C-alpha positions in Angstrom: 0.0 0.0 0.0 2.8 2.4 1.0 4.7 1.6 -2.2 1.6 2.2 -4.4 0.9 5.5 -2.6 4.6 6.5 -3.2 4.3 5.5 -6.9 1.0 7.5 -7.2 2.7 10.5 -5.5 5.7 10.3 -7.8 3.2 10.0 -10.8 1.4 13.2 -9.6 4.7 15.0 -9.3 5.7 13.8 -12.8 2.4 15.1 -14.3 2.7 18.3 -12.5 6.1 18.9 -14.1 4.5 18.7 -17.5 1.6 20.9 -16.4 4.0 23.5 -14.9 6.1 23.6 -18.0 2.9 23.8 -20.2 1.4 26.5 -18.0 4.6 28.6 -18.0 5.0 28.3 -21.8 1.3 29.2 -22.4 1.6 32.1 -20.0 4.6 33.5 -21.7 3.2 32.9 -25.2 -0.2 34.4 -24.3 1.3 37.5 -22.8 3.7 37.9 -25.7 1.1 37.4 -28.4 -1.4 39.5 -26.5 1.0 42.4 -26.2 2.0 41.9 -29.8 -1.7 42.0 -31.0 -2.4 45.1 -29.0 0.7 46.7 -30.4 -0.2 45.8 -33.9 -3.8 47.1 -33.6 -2.5 50.4 -32.0 0.2 50.8 -34.6 -2.3 50.1 -37.4 -4.7 52.7 -36.0 -2.0 55.3 -35.7 -0.6 54.6 -39.2 -4.0 54.8 -40.8 -4.9 58.0 -38.9 -1.5 59.5 -39.9 -2.1 58.6 -43.5 -5.6 60.0 -43.5 -4.4 63.2 -41.7 -1.7 63.7 -44.3 -4.2 63.2 -47.2 -6.6 65.6 -45.4 -3.9 68.2 -45.0 -3.1 68.0 -48.7 -6.7 68.6 -49.6 -6.9 71.5 -47.1 -3.9 73.1 -48.6 -5.4 72.8 -52.1 -8.7 74.4 -50.8 -6.9 77.2 -49.0 -4.8 78.0 -52.0 -7.9 78.0 -54.3 -9.8 80.3 -51.9 -6.9 82.7 -51.6 -6.3 82.8 -55.3 -10.0 83.1 -56.1 -10.1 79.9 -58.1 -12.6 78.3 -55.6 -15.6 80.3 -54.8 -17.5 80.1 -51.5 -20.5 78.8 -53.3 -18.5 76.0 -54.8 -17.0 75.3 -51.4 -20.3 74.8 -49.7 -21.7 72.6 -52.5 -19.0 69.9 -51.9 -20.9 66.6 -51.4 -18.0 64.2 -50.9 -17.0 62.6 -47.6 -15.5 65.9 -46.4 -17.0 68.3 -43.9 -15.9 71.8 -44.8 -16.5 74.9 -42.8 -15.3 78.4 -43.6 -15.4 80.6 -40.5 -15.1 84.4 -40.9 -16.3 87.5 -39.3 -19.5 87.4 -41.4 -20.4 83.9 -40.1 -19.9 80.2 -40.8 -20.3 78.7 -44.3 -20.5 74.9 -44.3 -21.1 72.2 -46.9 -23.2 70.1 -44.4 -24.9 70.8 -41.2 -22.5 68.6 -39.0 -19.6 70.8 -40.3 -20.8 73.6 -38.1 -20.1 71.5 -35.0 -16.5 70.6 -36.1 -14.1 72.2 -33.6 -11.2 74.3 -34.7 -7.8 72.8 -33.9 -5.6 75.0 -31.9 -2.7 74.7 -34.3 -1.7 73.2 -37.6 -1.6 69.6 -36.2 -4.6 67.4 -36.9 -7.0 66.4 -34.1 -9.6 63.7 -33.7 -13.0 65.0 -32.7 -16.4 63.4 -32.3 -19.2 65.0 -34.3 -22.7 63.6 -34.4 -21.5 60.5 -32.6 -18.9 59.9 -35.2 -15.2 60.3 -35.1 -13.5 62.8 -37.5 -9.9 63.8 -38.3 -9.9 67.6 -38.3 -7.4 70.1 -39.8 -7.6 73.8 -40.2 -5.8 76.7 -41.9 -6.0 80.4 -42.0 -7.0 82.0 -45.3 -7.7 85.5 -46.4 -11.4 85.0 -45.9 -11.1 83.5 -42.4 -10.4 80.0 -41.2 -11.2 77.0 -43.2 -11.8 73.7 -41.3 -11.9 70.3 -43.0 -12.8 67.0 -41.4 -13.1 63.4 -42.6 -14.7 60.5 -40.9 -12.6 57.7 -39.5 -15.2 55.1 -40.2 -13.0 53.3 -42.8 -10.1 53.4 -40.4 -12.3 52.1 -37.5 -13.6 49.3 -39.8 -10.0 48.3 -40.7 -8.9 48.3 -37.1 -12.0 46.3 -36.0 -11.3 43.7 -38.8 -7.6 43.4 -37.7 -8.8 43.1 -34.0 -11.2 40.4 -34.9 -8.6 38.6 -37.0 -6.1 38.7 -34.2 -8.8 37.7 -31.6 -9.1 34.5 -33.5 -5.4 34.0 -34.5 -3.9 34.6 -31.0 -6.0 31.8 -29.3 -5.3 29.5 -32.2 -1.6 30.3 -31.9 -1.7 29.7 -28.1 -3.4 26.3 -28.6 -0.9 25.4 -31.3 2.1 26.3 -29.1 0.5 24.5 -26.1 0.1 21.4 -28.2 3.7 21.5 -29.5 5.0 22.2 -26.0 3.1 19.3 -24.5 4.3 16.9 -27.2 7.9 18.1 -26.9 7.9 18.0 -23.1 6.2 14.6 -23.1 8.8 13.3 -25.5 11.6 14.8 -23.5 10.3 13.4 -20.1 9.4 10.0 -21.4 13.1 8.8 -21.5 13.6 10.4 -18.0 10.6 8.4 -16.8 12.1 5.3 -18.4 15.4 5.9 -16.6 13.5 6.5 -13.4 11.5 3.2 -13.8 14.7 1.3 -14.6 16.5 2.6 -11.5 13.4 2.1 -9.3 13.3 -1.5 -10.4 16.9 -2.1 -9.2 16.9 -3.5 -5.7 19.6 -5.0 -3.5 19.4 -8.3 -5.4 20.0 -6.7 -8.8 22.7 -4.0 -8.2 24.5 -5.3 -11.3 21.8 -3.9 -13.6 22.4 -0.7 -15.5 20.4 2.0 -17.2 20.2 1.6 -21.0 21.7 4.6 -22.9 20.6 5.7 -26.4 24.1 6.3 -27.6 23.4 9.8 -29.0 25.6 11.5 -26.5 23.0 14.0 -25.4 21.8 15.1 -22.0 19.8 11.9 -21.5 22.8 9.8 -22.3 24.8 11.8 -19.8 22.1 11.3 -17.2 22.1 7.6 -17.9 25.9 7.6 -17.5 25.6 9.4 -14.2 23.0 7.0 -12.9 25.1 4.0 -14.0 28.2 5.4 -12.2 26.1 6.0 -9.1 24.8 2.4 -9.4 28.3 1.2 -9.7 29.3 3.0 -6.6 26.3 1.7 -4.8 27.1 -1.9 -6.0 30.7 -1.5 -4.9 29.6 -0.1 -1.5 27.2 -2.9 -1.0 29.8 -5.4 -2.0 32.3 -3.8 0.4 29.7 -3.8 3.2 29.0 -7.5 2.7 32.7 -8.3 2.6 33.2 -6.1 5.7 30.4 -7.8 7.6 31.6 -11.2 6.6 35.2 -10.4 7.6 34.1 -8.7 10.9 31.9 -11.8 11.7 34.8 -14.0 11.0 37.2 -11.9 13.1 34.8 -11.9 16.0 34.0 -15.6 15.6 37.6 -16.6 16.0 38.2 -15.4 19.6 34.7 -16.5 20.6 35.4 -20.0 19.3 38.8 -20.1 21.0 37.2 -19.1 24.4 34.4 -21.6 23.9 36.8 -24.4 23.1 38.9 -23.8 26.1 35.8 -23.5 28.3 34.5 -26.8 27.0 37.9 -28.4 27.4 38.1 -27.1 31.0 34.6 -28.4 31.8 35.1 -31.8 30.2 38.7 -32.4 31.3 39.4 -30.1 34.3 42.6 -32.0 35.2 44.1 -31.3 31.8 43.7 -27.5 32.0 46.1 -25.7 34.2 44.7 -23.3 36.8 44.4 -19.8 35.3 45.0 -21.0 31.7 41.3 -20.5 30.8 41.4 -17.1 32.4 44.5 -16.1 30.4 42.8 -17.3 27.2 39.6 -15.4 28.0 41.6 -12.2 28.8 43.8 -12.5 25.7 40.9 -13.2 23.3 38.7 -10.6 25.0 41.4 -8.0 24.4 41.6 -9.0 20.8 37.8 -8.7 20.5 37.9 -5.4 22.3 40.5 -4.1 19.8 38.4 -5.3 16.8 35.3 -3.7 18.2 37.0 -0.4 18.9 38.5 -0.4 15.5 35.1 -1.0 13.9 33.5 1.7 15.9 36.3 4.2 15.0 35.9 3.3 11.3 32.2 3.8 11.5 32.7 7.2 13.0 35.2 8.1 10.3 32.8 6.8 7.6 30.4 9.4 8.9 33.1 12.1 8.9 33.0 12.4 12.7 36.2 14.2 13.5 36.7 16.1 16.8 37.5 19.7 17.1 40.6 20.6 15.1 43.4 22.2 17.0 47.1 22.9 16.1 49.0 19.7 16.3 52.7 19.2 15.5 53.4 15.8 14.0 56.9 15.9 15.4 55.6 15.8 18.9 53.5 12.7 18.1 56.6 11.1 16.5 58.8 11.9 19.5 56.2 10.3 21.8 56.3 7.2 19.7 60.1 7.2 19.6 60.1 7.1 23.4 57.5 4.3 23.5 59.4 2.1 21.1 62.7 2.6 23.0 60.9 1.7 26.2 60.0 -1.6 24.5 63.7 -2.3 23.9 63.4 -1.9 20.1 65.9 0.0 17.9 64.4 3.1 16.3 65.9 6.1 14.4 64.3 9.5 14.8 66.9 11.7 13.2 64.6 12.6 10.3 61.9 14.0 12.5 61.2 17.7 11.7 58.5 20.1 12.7 55.3 19.4 10.8 52.4 21.4 12.2 48.8 20.6 11.1 45.3 21.3 12.2 43.5 18.2 13.3 42.1 15.9 16.0 45.1 15.0 18.1 43.6 11.8 19.4 43.0 10.5 15.9 46.4 11.5 14.7 48.1 9.8 17.6 46.1 6.7 16.8 47.1 6.8 13.2 50.8 7.2 14.0 50.7 4.5 16.6 49.1 2.1 14.1 51.9 2.8 11.6 54.6 2.3 14.3 52.9 -1.0 15.5 52.7 -2.2 11.9 56.4 -1.5 11.4 57.3 -3.2 14.7 55.5 -6.4 13.6 57.3 -6.6 10.2 60.7 -5.1 11.0 63.7 -7.4 11.1 65.9 -5.2 13.3 65.0 -1.6 13.4 62.5 1.1 12.3 62.8 4.8 11.6 60.4 7.8 11.9 60.5 11.0 10.0 58.3 14.1 9.5 58.6 17.2 7.3 56.5 19.9 5.5 56.8 20.0 1.7 54.8 22.3 -0.6 52.1 22.9 1.9 51.8 19.2 2.9 52.8 17.7 6.2 54.3 14.2 5.9 55.0 11.7 8.6 56.5 8.4 7.7 57.6 5.1 9.3 60.2 2.9 7.8 61.0 -0.7 8.6 63.7 -3.1 7.3 61.3 -6.0 6.8 60.2 -7.8 3.6 58.3 -4.7 2.3 55.0 -4.7 0.5 54.7 -5.9 -3.1 53.7 -3.2 -5.6 50.5 -5.0 -6.5 49.4 -5.1 -2.9 50.2 -1.5 -1.9 46.6 -0.4 -2.2 45.1 -3.6 -0.9 46.9 -3.4 2.5 44.7 -0.3 3.4 41.5 -2.3 3.0 39.8 -3.6 6.1 40.7 -7.0 7.5 43.4 -7.5 4.8 46.6 -9.2 6.0 49.3 -10.1 3.5 50.8 -12.5 6.0 47.7 -14.0 7.6 49.2 -16.3 10.1 52.0 -14.0 11.3 49.6 -11.1 11.6 47.2 -13.0 13.8 50.0 -14.3 16.0 51.4 -10.7 16.4 48.0 -9.5 17.4 47.1 -7.6 14.2 43.4 -7.2 13.6 43.6 -6.1 9.9 42.1 -2.7 10.7 45.2 -0.7 11.7 46.2 0.5 8.2 42.5 1.1 7.2 42.2 3.3 10.2 45.3 5.2 9.2 43.9 6.0 5.7 40.5 6.9 7.0 42.0 9.3 9.6 44.2 10.9 6.9 41.2 11.3 4.5 39.0 12.7 7.3 41.7 15.5 7.6 41.9 16.1 3.9 45.0 14.0 3.3 45.9 10.4 2.4 48.1 7.5 3.3 50.2 5.3 1.0 53.1 2.8 1.1 56.3 2.8 -0.9 59.8 1.2 -0.5 61.9 2.1 2.4 65.6 3.1 2.2 66.2 0.4 4.7 64.8 -2.2 2.3 61.4 -2.7 3.8 58.3 -0.6 3.6 57.7 3.1 4.1 54.2 4.0 5.2 53.4 7.7 4.8 50.7 9.8 6.4 50.1 13.0 4.4 48.0 15.9 5.7 47.5 19.5 4.8 50.0 21.6 6.7 48.8 24.3 9.0 48.3 27.7 7.4 51.4 29.9 6.8 53.7 26.9 7.1 56.3 26.4 4.3 59.2 24.3 5.4 61.3 21.7 3.6 64.2 19.5 4.6 
C-alpha cells in the first residue's frame, strides 16, 4: 500500500512537471502574443490615422490656395458633397457644406486632431486663409472598420496560436520526459538483489545519455559499496567468531577435562581473546565514525611531537628506532585520531621489521608528511593499495600471531582522508616498507628538509 501510494505520489509529481512547463509556456506565449496583438492594432490605427491626416492636410492646402487665389468660390465650397466636412469661419459667419460641419471644432494649431461630431469620429485640420479660417474634417469610419477587422482577426489568431504552441510544447515536453521516466523506472526496479543492472543509454551522447551515464556510475558506486559492506560484515563476523570460538573451546575443554587445563590458563585465554575482540570492536566503531566524517575539534598539532612520543614508547620496549629525520610538521586536526594513526603505523612497522624502524616528518609544498620505515620484507607493488583495505593481511598467520586485527592501516587511511589527506606505502631506504601519512600543513607553514 505504501509503495503504491509512493508511486502515485511520484506520478502526480511527474504530471505536475508537464503541467507546470505547459502553464509557464502558455503564460509566456499568451502575454507575448497579447501584447503583440495590442501593439499591432494600436500601430495600425496610428498609421491609418496619420495617412488620413496627411491626405486631409493636402486637400486642405489645395482648398486654402484656391480660396486665396480666387479659383474656388465660396458657393462651390459649400456645395461639396463628398465625404469631407468643410466649414469656412469668418467675421461674417460660418459657411458649411453640411450641417454637421458647423459642429466641427477648430484645432488650436496646424496639427490634426480627432473629434467626435454627431456620434462619429472625425480627423480635423484647419488653416487660415484671407477670408477667415477653413476647417476640414473626414470620418474615421473606414479606419475604424479596418482596425476592427484586424482586431477580430487577431482575436481568432492569437488563441489558435496559443493552442498550437501549447500542443507543440506538450508533445515536446512529453517526448523529453518519457526517457527520463524510463530511466526512473529502470532505476526504481533495481533492488539489492539486482545491483549489477544498469540503465540503458541511447548512444546519442545527449543530456539523457549523460544522465544515464551518471545513474550508471552511481549504481556502480552503490554496488561497490554494498559489496564492500557485505565483505566487511563477513570479515568482521569471521574476526569476532575466531576469539569466541577459542574461548568456547577452552571452556568446553576445562569443563570436560578439568585435570588437563592448568589453573588460570582458561582465564588467560579469555583475557587475551577478550582484548583481541575489544581491539576489533574499537577499530570497527572508529571506522564507523570516520565513515560518517565524525572528527573532533581541530586544533594545532605538530606531528613531530607525536613522532617523538612514539620514539620514546618504542625505545621503552627495547626496540631499535631512528628519529633523526623528524622535523617540525604542524597541522590542524584531531590530536587523538592523529596519535592513533601514528601508533598504528609504528605498531605495523614493529610487527614486520627485522631489526629496526625509523620515523620522520617534514613539510613540503604545503603538505605535512609523517613516515615510518622498517627493514622487513616490504609490500609488493600489486598489494600496496590492498593493504589499506579492512581486514586485509598479506601474511595472515603472522599477523594473527602478532596481534594484528587487519584494521590498523585502514584506520590510518580513513583518519588521513578525514583530515583532507591520504596515506600510502612505498619502498623504504632500509629495504622494507615506508608508510606515509600525508596531511594539509597548518596555514602559513612552508618548510622543507
